[in-house]
N, C-alpha and C positions, 0 to 999 in steps of 0.2 A: 489567930484567928480560927474560931469555929462557927461553925454555922449546921443548923437543923432543922430539918424540917419535918412540923407538923400534921400530923393528918386529921381533922377533924370527922373524918366520916362520912361528912355531909356533900362532899366534891369541892370542898373548900379547902384551903390548906394553910399553914402559917410561918412565916421562916425567922426565924433567931438569928439574929448574926453578933457576937461576940468579939469586942476587938481587945488587943492588949492595949495600953496607953504608949507604947511605941509606934503601933500602926496609927493612934489619930494623926498625928503629923504627916504620915504619906498620904492618907485618905483625902486631908484638906489637901494638899499640894495636888495631888488628882484632879480632885473636884476642880481645884482653881484653875488648872491648866485646862481642862476640858470645859470650863468655862472663855476661858480664853479662844479656845479653839486651837490648841496645840495639838488637837487631836480629837478622832470623832471618839471615841470610845475607850476603856480600858475593864478588862475581865478581871475579876476573881476565881482562883482556878481552885480546886482540892491537890493537894499536897503527897495525901492519904493510897501509898501503895494495896494494903492489907483490905480497905473496906470494900465490901461487896458490893454496895450499894448504895445512893446517896446523894447527895447533889454536886454534880461535876465541878459546874462552874456557872458563876450567872458575872454579864456584863451589865456596867453604867454607862447609860449615852445620851445626846440631847434628844427632846422631842422637841419640834416646836410648836407654834400656835395649831396648825393645821391636822395636829395628830392629836388626837383623841387619848387624854389622862384618866385613868384607871386607880389608879391611887394616891392617897395623901400625908404627907408628914405629919404623924403627932406626937407631941411630947408633954407624955403628965393630962392636965387639962387645956395643955396651950396648943392650938392649931395655926400651922406656919401657913403663911398665905404668900 
């Protein structure tokens, strides 16, 4: 997996996540288990010991209807609902 952060110089940042083909099934399994309630989050963590700065980790977790979301899933011209 490779994660990059893009500083747009406007106060906004972009995050790119690239995955290897063999990591896709693992992500699907983790997302399915999260959905089923087997755990409340999972973490994707940096494995570099030489990188001086960057993204250390990020968590994937469930939000409920009481929490306001601030992102949406886009795929080309198709918007997930």
